[in-house]
C-alpha positions as CSV (number, residue, x, y, z in Angstrom):
1,M,-83.4,6.5,-118.6
2,S,-84.3,5.0,-121.5
3,D,-86.6,1.9,-121.6
4,Y,-83.6,-0.1,-123.3
5,N,-81.2,1.1,-120.7
6,K,-83.6,0.5,-117.9
7,A,-84.2,-2.9,-119.2
8,M,-80.5,-3.6,-119.3
9,S,-80.1,-2.5,-115.7
10,I,-82.6,-5.2,-114.4
11,H,-81.2,-8.5,-113.5
12,N,-82.3,-11.1,-116.1
13,P,-82.7,-14.4,-114.0
14,F,-81.5,-16.6,-117.3
15,Y,-78.1,-17.9,-117.0
16,H,-76.0,-18.9,-120.4
17,R,-72.5,-17.3,-119.7
18,G,-71.1,-20.0,-117.4
19,A,-71.9,-22.6,-114.6
20,I,-74.4,-21.8,-112.2
21,R,-72.9,-21.1,-108.7
22,Q,-75.8,-20.1,-106.6
23,A,-78.0,-22.8,-104.9
24,D,-81.2,-20.9,-105.5
25,D,-80.4,-20.9,-109.1
26,F,-79.8,-24.4,-109.7
27,Y,-82.6,-26.3,-111.0
28,G,-83.6,-30.1,-111.5
29,R,-81.4,-33.2,-112.1
30,S,-82.8,-34.6,-108.8
31,A,-82.9,-38.2,-110.5
32,E,-79.1,-37.9,-111.4
33,I,-78.2,-36.2,-108.0
34,N,-79.7,-39.4,-106.2
35,Q,-78.1,-41.7,-108.5
36,I,-74.6,-40.2,-108.3
37,L,-74.7,-39.8,-104.5
38,G,-76.1,-43.2,-103.9
39,L,-73.1,-44.8,-106.1
40,L,-70.6,-42.6,-104.2
41,Q,-72.0,-43.5,-100.8
42,N,-71.2,-47.0,-101.6
43,G,-67.7,-45.9,-102.4
44,Q,-68.2,-46.3,-106.5
45,S,-66.5,-44.0,-108.6
46,V,-68.4,-42.4,-111.2
47,S,-67.8,-41.1,-114.8
48,L,-70.3,-38.4,-115.9
49,I,-70.6,-37.8,-119.3
50,G,-72.4,-35.3,-121.5
51,P,-72.0,-32.7,-124.3
52,R,-70.5,-29.1,-123.7
53,R,-73.0,-26.7,-122.0
54,I,-75.4,-29.3,-120.8
55,G,-74.6,-28.5,-117.1
56,K,-71.9,-31.0,-115.9
57,S,-69.8,-28.2,-114.1
58,S,-73.2,-26.6,-112.5
59,L,-74.1,-30.1,-111.1
60,L,-70.5,-30.9,-109.9
61,L,-70.7,-27.4,-107.9
62,H,-74.1,-28.3,-106.7
63,L,-72.9,-31.7,-105.7
64,C,-70.2,-30.0,-103.3
65,R,-73.2,-28.1,-101.2
66,P,-73.1,-30.1,-98.0
67,E,-77.1,-29.6,-97.9
68,V,-77.5,-31.5,-101.0
69,R,-75.8,-34.6,-99.5
70,A,-77.0,-34.4,-96.0
71,N,-79.9,-36.8,-96.4
72,L,-77.4,-39.7,-97.3
73,N,-74.9,-38.9,-94.3
74,L,-72.3,-37.3,-96.9
75,A,-72.2,-34.0,-95.5
76,P,-69.1,-32.8,-93.3
77,P,-67.7,-34.2,-91.2
78,Q,-69.2,-37.5,-92.4
79,A,-67.6,-36.8,-95.9
80,L,-65.6,-34.4,-97.6
81,F,-66.0,-33.4,-101.3
82,V,-63.3,-31.9,-103.0
83,L,-63.5,-30.3,-106.5
84,L,-60.7,-29.8,-108.8
85,D,-61.1,-27.7,-112.1
86,C,-58.6,-29.9,-114.6
87,Q,-58.5,-26.7,-117.0
88,E,-55.8,-25.6,-114.5
89,L,-54.0,-28.9,-114.6
90,G,-54.0,-29.8,-118.4
91,G,-50.0,-29.0,-118.6
92,S,-49.1,-29.7,-114.9
93,P,-46.6,-32.2,-113.6
94,P,-47.7,-34.9,-110.9
95,E,-46.3,-32.7,-108.0
96,E,-48.6,-29.7,-109.1
97,V,-51.7,-31.9,-109.2
98,Y,-51.0,-33.6,-105.9
99,E,-50.4,-29.9,-104.5
100,V,-53.8,-28.8,-105.9
101,L,-55.6,-31.9,-104.5
102,L,-53.9,-31.7,-101.1
103,D,-54.7,-28.0,-100.7
104,N,-58.3,-28.5,-101.5
105,L,-58.4,-31.6,-99.3
106,L,-56.9,-29.4,-96.4
107,D,-59.4,-26.7,-96.8
108,A,-62.3,-29.0,-97.0
109,A,-61.1,-30.7,-93.8
110,Q,-60.6,-27.3,-92.1
111,A,-64.1,-26.2,-93.2
112,A,-65.3,-29.4,-91.6
113,N,-63.3,-28.9,-88.1
114,I,-61.4,-32.0,-88.9
115,A,-57.8,-31.6,-87.3
116,V,-54.8,-32.9,-89.4
117,R,-51.5,-33.3,-87.6
118,G,-47.9,-33.4,-89.3
119,D,-46.2,-31.6,-92.2
120,S,-48.9,-31.7,-94.9
121,Q,-47.6,-28.6,-96.8
122,Q,-45.2,-30.7,-98.9
123,A,-46.5,-31.2,-102.5
124,T,-45.8,-34.9,-102.7
125,Y,-48.0,-38.1,-102.8
126,R,-46.7,-39.1,-99.4
127,A,-47.9,-35.8,-97.9
128,L,-51.4,-36.3,-99.7
129,D,-51.3,-40.0,-98.4
130,R,-50.6,-39.1,-95.0
131,V,-53.5,-36.4,-94.9
132,L,-55.9,-39.0,-96.3
133,Q,-55.0,-41.7,-93.7
134,Q,-55.8,-39.2,-91.0
135,I,-59.3,-38.1,-92.5
136,T,-60.4,-41.4,-93.0
137,D,-59.1,-42.9,-90.0
138,R,-61.9,-41.1,-88.3
139,G,-64.5,-42.6,-90.5
140,T,-64.8,-39.5,-93.0
141,T,-65.4,-40.6,-96.6
142,V,-63.6,-38.5,-99.4
143,V,-64.7,-38.0,-102.8
144,V,-62.8,-36.2,-105.5
145,L,-64.6,-34.6,-108.0
146,L,-62.6,-33.9,-111.4
147,D,-64.4,-31.5,-113.7
148,E,-62.9,-31.2,-117.6
149,F,-61.2,-34.4,-116.5
150,E,-60.2,-35.0,-120.2
151,L,-57.4,-32.2,-119.9
152,L,-56.1,-34.1,-117.0
153,A,-56.3,-37.5,-119.0
154,A,-54.3,-36.0,-121.9
155,N,-51.7,-34.4,-120.0
156,S,-48.5,-35.4,-121.4
157,H,-46.7,-35.1,-118.2
158,L,-49.0,-37.8,-116.3
159,T,-47.9,-41.3,-116.7
160,P,-49.7,-44.6,-116.3
161,Y,-47.9,-44.7,-112.8
162,F,-49.5,-41.4,-111.7
163,F,-52.9,-42.8,-112.6
164,A,-52.2,-46.1,-110.9
165,R,-51.5,-44.1,-107.7
166,L,-54.9,-42.2,-108.0
167,R,-56.4,-45.8,-108.3
168,G,-54.6,-47.0,-105.1
169,L,-56.1,-44.5,-103.1
170,T,-59.7,-45.8,-103.7
171,T,-58.2,-49.4,-102.5
172,K,-56.3,-47.8,-99.6
173,Y,-58.7,-45.5,-98.1
174,G,-62.2,-45.9,-100.0
175,L,-61.7,-42.8,-101.7
176,A,-64.2,-42.2,-104.5
177,Y,-63.8,-40.1,-107.8
178,L,-66.5,-38.3,-109.8
179,T,-65.2,-37.2,-113.3
180,A,-66.9,-34.9,-115.8
181,T,-66.1,-35.4,-119.6
182,Q,-67.7,-34.7,-122.8
183,R,-66.9,-38.2,-124.2
184,P,-66.7,-41.6,-122.5
185,L,-63.4,-42.3,-120.7
186,F,-61.9,-44.6,-123.2
187,A,-62.2,-41.5,-126.1
188,V,-60.7,-38.8,-123.7
189,T,-57.0,-39.8,-124.5
190,A,-55.2,-41.3,-127.6
191,E,-52.5,-42.6,-125.4
192,E,-53.1,-46.4,-125.3
193,E,-50.8,-46.7,-122.4
194,I,-52.5,-44.1,-120.3
195,L,-56.1,-46.1,-120.9
196,S,-54.5,-49.4,-119.9
197,S,-54.0,-48.0,-116.5
198,P,-56.4,-49.8,-113.8
199,F,-57.6,-46.4,-112.9
200,F,-60.0,-46.0,-115.8
201,N,-61.7,-49.3,-115.0
202,I,-63.3,-48.4,-111.6
203,F,-65.9,-46.2,-113.1
204,V,-69.7,-46.6,-113.4
205,T,-70.9,-44.4,-116.6
206,L,-73.5,-42.1,-116.2
207,P,-74.9,-39.8,-118.9
208,L,-76.1,-36.3,-118.3
209,G,-78.6,-35.3,-121.1
210,L,-81.6,-33.3,-121.9
211,F,-84.2,-32.2,-119.4
212,T,-87.6,-34.0,-119.6
213,A,-90.4,-31.9,-121.2
214,T,-91.7,-31.3,-117.7
215,E,-88.4,-30.2,-116.3
216,A,-88.1,-27.9,-119.4
217,R,-91.1,-26.1,-119.0
218,G,-90.4,-26.1,-115.0
219,L,-87.0,-24.5,-115.7
220,V,-88.7,-21.5,-117.5
221,N,-91.4,-20.9,-114.7
222,Q,-88.9,-21.3,-111.9
223,R,-86.5,-18.7,-113.3
224,L,-89.4,-16.2,-113.3
225,H,-90.9,-17.2,-110.0
226,E,-89.4,-14.1,-108.1
227,T,-89.5,-11.8,-110.9
228,S,-92.5,-9.2,-112.0
229,V,-92.2,-10.8,-115.6
230,Q,-94.6,-13.7,-116.6
231,F,-94.3,-15.6,-120.1
232,S,-97.6,-16.5,-121.7
233,E,-98.1,-20.2,-122.4
234,A,-97.7,-19.6,-125.9
235,L,-94.5,-17.7,-125.7
236,I,-93.2,-20.7,-123.4
237,D,-94.6,-23.3,-126.1
238,H,-92.7,-21.3,-128.9
239,L,-89.5,-21.1,-126.7
240,L,-89.8,-25.1,-126.1
241,H,-90.3,-25.6,-129.8
242,L,-87.4,-23.5,-130.8
243,A,-84.9,-24.7,-127.9
244,G,-86.1,-28.2,-127.1
245,S,-85.2,-29.4,-123.6
246,H,-81.4,-28.4,-123.6
247,P,-80.9,-26.4,-120.5
248,F,-78.3,-24.0,-122.3
249,F,-80.6,-23.3,-125.2
250,L,-83.5,-22.8,-122.9
251,H,-81.5,-20.3,-120.7
252,V,-80.4,-18.5,-124.0
253,A,-84.2,-18.6,-125.2
254,G,-85.4,-17.3,-121.9
255,Y,-82.9,-14.5,-121.6
256,H,-83.7,-12.9,-125.1
257,A,-87.6,-13.3,-124.4
258,Y,-87.1,-11.7,-120.8
259,Q,-85.4,-8.7,-122.1
260,A,-88.1,-8.3,-125.0
261,L,-90.8,-8.2,-122.5
262,L,-89.0,-5.6,-120.2
263,Q,-88.6,-3.3,-123.4
264,E,-92.3,-3.9,-123.8
265,Q,-92.2,-5.1,-127.2
266,P,-96.0,-5.2,-128.6
267,S,-95.3,-8.0,-131.0
268,L,-94.9,-10.4,-127.8
269,A,-98.1,-9.1,-126.4
270,N,-99.8,-9.8,-129.8
271,G,-98.4,-13.3,-129.9
272,Q,-95.9,-12.6,-132.7
273,F,-92.8,-14.5,-131.4
274,A,-91.0,-15.4,-134.5
275,W,-88.8,-12.3,-134.5
276,L,-87.2,-13.7,-131.3
277,D,-85.8,-16.5,-133.3
278,D,-82.9,-14.7,-134.8
279,P,-81.1,-13.5,-131.9
280,I,-81.7,-16.7,-130.0
281,E,-80.4,-18.6,-133.0
282,M,-77.4,-16.3,-133.3
283,E,-76.3,-16.9,-129.8
284,A,-76.7,-20.7,-130.1
285,A,-74.7,-20.8,-133.1
286,S,-71.2,-20.7,-131.6
287,H,-72.2,-23.7,-129.4
288,L,-73.7,-25.7,-132.4
289,S,-70.6,-25.0,-134.6
290,Y,-68.3,-26.2,-131.8
291,L,-70.5,-29.5,-131.7
292,W,-70.6,-29.8,-135.5
293,Q,-66.8,-29.4,-136.1
294,N,-66.0,-31.9,-133.6
295,L,-68.1,-34.7,-135.5
296,S,-66.6,-36.9,-137.8
297,A,-67.7,-36.5,-141.7
298,E,-69.6,-39.8,-141.0
299,E,-71.3,-38.4,-137.9
300,Q,-72.2,-35.0,-139.6
301,Y,-73.8,-37.2,-142.5
302,A,-75.9,-39.3,-140.2
303,L,-76.9,-36.0,-138.2
304,T,-78.1,-34.4,-141.7
305,I,-80.1,-37.4,-142.8
306,G,-81.2,-38.6,-139.5
307,T,-80.1,-42.1,-139.8
308,G,-77.1,-44.2,-140.1
309,P,-74.8,-46.9,-138.4
310,I,-76.2,-47.3,-134.8
311,D,-72.7,-46.3,-133.1
312,C,-73.2,-43.2,-135.1
313,L,-76.7,-42.7,-134.0
314,R,-75.9,-43.4,-130.2
315,L,-73.1,-40.9,-130.3
316,L,-75.3,-38.4,-131.7
317,E,-77.9,-39.1,-129.1
318,Q,-75.3,-39.0,-126.1
319,Q,-74.2,-35.6,-127.6
320,C,-77.7,-34.5,-127.2
321,L,-78.2,-33.8,-131.1
322,L,-80.8,-36.6,-131.8
323,E,-83.6,-38.0,-129.7
324,N,-84.7,-41.7,-129.9
325,D,-88.3,-42.1,-130.2
326,N,-88.9,-45.8,-130.5
327,G,-86.3,-46.4,-133.0
328,S,-86.9,-43.1,-135.1
329,Y,-84.4,-40.3,-134.6
330,H,-85.2,-36.6,-134.6
331,Y,-83.5,-33.3,-133.8
332,T,-83.7,-32.2,-130.2
333,S,-84.5,-28.6,-130.9
334,D,-85.6,-26.4,-133.7
335,I,-82.7,-24.4,-133.5
336,L,-80.4,-27.4,-134.2
337,R,-82.5,-28.3,-137.1
338,R,-82.1,-25.0,-138.7
339,F,-78.3,-25.2,-138.2
340,V,-78.0,-28.5,-139.9
341,R,-80.2,-27.2,-142.7
342,R,-77.6,-24.6,-143.5
343,Q,-74.5,-26.7,-143.5
344,K,-72.5,-28.0,-146.6
345,V,-72.5,-31.9,-146.5
346,E,-71.1,-34.0,-149.3
347,G,-73.4,-36.2,-150.9
348,V,-76.4,-34.4,-149.4
349,I,-78.7,-31.4,-151.1
350,Q,-80.6,-29.4,-148.4
351,F,-83.1,-26.7,-149.3
352,G,-86.5,-25.6,-147.8
353,P,-87.9,-28.6,-146.2
354,F,-86.1,-31.1,-148.3
355,V,-83.1,-33.2,-147.8
356,I,-81.8,-35.2,-150.5
357,D,-79.7,-38.2,-149.9
358,Q,-77.8,-38.6,-153.2
359,Q,-75.9,-42.1,-152.0
360,R,-79.2,-43.8,-150.9
361,H,-81.5,-42.2,-153.2
362,Q,-83.8,-41.1,-150.6
363,V,-85.8,-37.7,-150.0
364,W,-87.4,-36.3,-147.0
365,G,-89.6,-33.3,-146.5
366,D,-89.9,-31.8,-143.2
367,G,-88.5,-35.1,-141.9
368,Q,-91.1,-37.4,-143.5
369,E,-89.5,-39.6,-146.2
370,L,-91.0,-39.2,-149.6
371,S,-91.2,-42.1,-152.3
372,L,-89.9,-41.3,-155.5
373,T,-89.3,-43.2,-158.5
374,T,-85.8,-43.4,-160.2
375,S,-86.9,-41.1,-162.9
376,Q,-88.7,-38.6,-160.2
377,F,-85.5,-38.9,-158.3
378,S,-83.1,-37.8,-161.0
379,L,-85.5,-35.2,-162.0
380,F,-85.7,-33.8,-158.5
381,V,-81.9,-33.7,-157.9
382,R,-81.5,-31.7,-161.1
383,L,-84.1,-29.2,-160.0
384,A,-82.4,-29.1,-156.3
385,E,-79.1,-28.6,-157.5
386,Q,-80.1,-25.2,-159.1
387,A,-82.8,-24.5,-156.7
388,Q,-84.4,-21.0,-157.0
389,Q,-83.2,-21.0,-160.6
390,V,-85.3,-22.0,-163.7
391,V,-83.8,-25.1,-165.4
392,H,-84.5,-25.5,-169.0
393,G,-86.5,-28.3,-170.1
394,A,-83.9,-29.9,-172.3
395,D,-81.5,-29.9,-169.3
396,L,-84.1,-31.8,-167.2
397,E,-84.9,-34.2,-169.9
398,T,-81.0,-34.8,-170.1
399,A,-80.8,-35.5,-166.6
400,V,-83.5,-38.1,-166.6
401,W,-83.4,-39.8,-169.9
402,G,-79.8,-39.0,-171.3
403,D,-79.5,-38.5,-175.1
404,V,-82.2,-40.9,-175.8
405,L,-84.6,-39.5,-178.2
406,V,-88.4,-40.3,-177.6
407,D,-91.2,-39.0,-179.7
408,D,-93.3,-37.8,-176.7
409,P,-93.3,-34.0,-176.3
410,D,-95.4,-34.5,-172.8
411,R,-93.1,-36.8,-171.1
412,L,-91.5,-34.2,-169.0
413,K,-94.8,-32.5,-168.4
414,T,-96.1,-35.9,-167.1
415,L,-93.3,-36.6,-165.1
416,I,-93.4,-33.1,-163.2
417,K,-97.1,-33.6,-162.6
418,R,-96.1,-37.2,-160.9
419,L,-93.3,-35.7,-159.1
420,R,-95.6,-32.9,-157.6
421,R,-97.9,-35.7,-156.5
422,S,-95.0,-37.7,-154.7
423,L,-93.7,-34.5,-153.1
424,D,-97.2,-33.8,-151.6
425,P,-97.8,-31.7,-149.4
426,F,-94.6,-29.8,-151.1
427,G,-95.6,-30.2,-154.7
428,H,-96.3,-26.6,-155.2
429,W,-92.5,-25.9,-154.4
430,I,-92.1,-26.8,-158.2
431,V,-93.1,-24.1,-160.5
432,S,-93.1,-23.7,-164.3
433,E,-91.8,-21.0,-166.4
434,R,-93.7,-21.4,-169.7
435,G,-91.7,-21.8,-172.5
436,V,-88.5,-22.2,-170.6
437,G,-88.7,-25.0,-167.9
438,Y,-89.1,-25.3,-164.3
439,A,-87.7,-24.4,-161.1
440,L,-87.8,-25.7,-157.2
441,R,-88.5,-22.3,-155.6
442,T,-89.5,-21.2,-152.0
443,P,-93.4,-20.5,-152.5
444,D,-94.4,-16.7,-152.5
């Protein structure tokens, strides 16, 4: 067997193809788990919001494990947790939703040795109501977990009356809901009539975001714990810089690094990690494209320049695209920064380390704002518009001074010198072509 095929046959401990379903594979989120269970224990419904691939489904599956809830007396038979995947219910009529909920509730009751009497196989709200009464009469708490809830909220077959009935179960039986959505509940459906249902007013909202820096490093080490492969601290540092604290990106990065080590890539042993970036970025690109395409033009603009209306910035933070560091926003990973730099955004020029906001006349180099005069800005924009190409001196003069004739043959040379100084430490990106003009070009 070749080294490559041998590497492919060995189990890779990093997951990035779907929800984590094995208890031993789940990592972190202890603070979020304690907060959610504390609220559910008091009968409070919870709306869990977080972007795609942040781990919402994995967390809901983990909460359904009795051992996770045992210390709060929420394990069977004290409590039944019933998980519904709303992807299967996006086009279902009310009767089918009741049927799925009833079937799952009966399965949970049977597993907890809770006897349920009567004809409970009818797919009706009445049947569901009778089963809930029997279960809760014995002091058992019921929690319904609704994954991908936005698909249920946007189901055109479900009326405000349907959601009012769901709300009624909380009052009647102390039932609590835990919904998981990408956006806040008020944004998951365009139907104002649906949103007016009292069902949407019973939730405490909890965001599910990035890991802490400690958790991110711990995830990598935890996944390697029972393997014969170890990552050097330098490799882990490189992966954390590239992937940030996003669990999905960490799994993608760890997966490719693990495969490379199994194949005994010599460059990794020599501390050369940059070649790993391409396959990691390539796999992350589809997820980033999804997030990017679901942003408005205003949100894309704010993400590109790292500033904008506070509502925009908060949404981007909620989507785990920006982090707030004492009022200053920055990208949550280098993968994301590189992705954004490749996007076309109206009113923004991006090249190399530079981001030029033409509307606000601002320039950044590697995220640091650079102070340019009006003339320097006009000159730099003209160079950036034709990056990597030589722009004739006459064209540059026209861009800055128009057709005004000035008897000063050195004025362009002087302005270029001042521009380079203002761009420091990136002044060497402007190169001169003797007798022709100047170019904004990647240094050799």
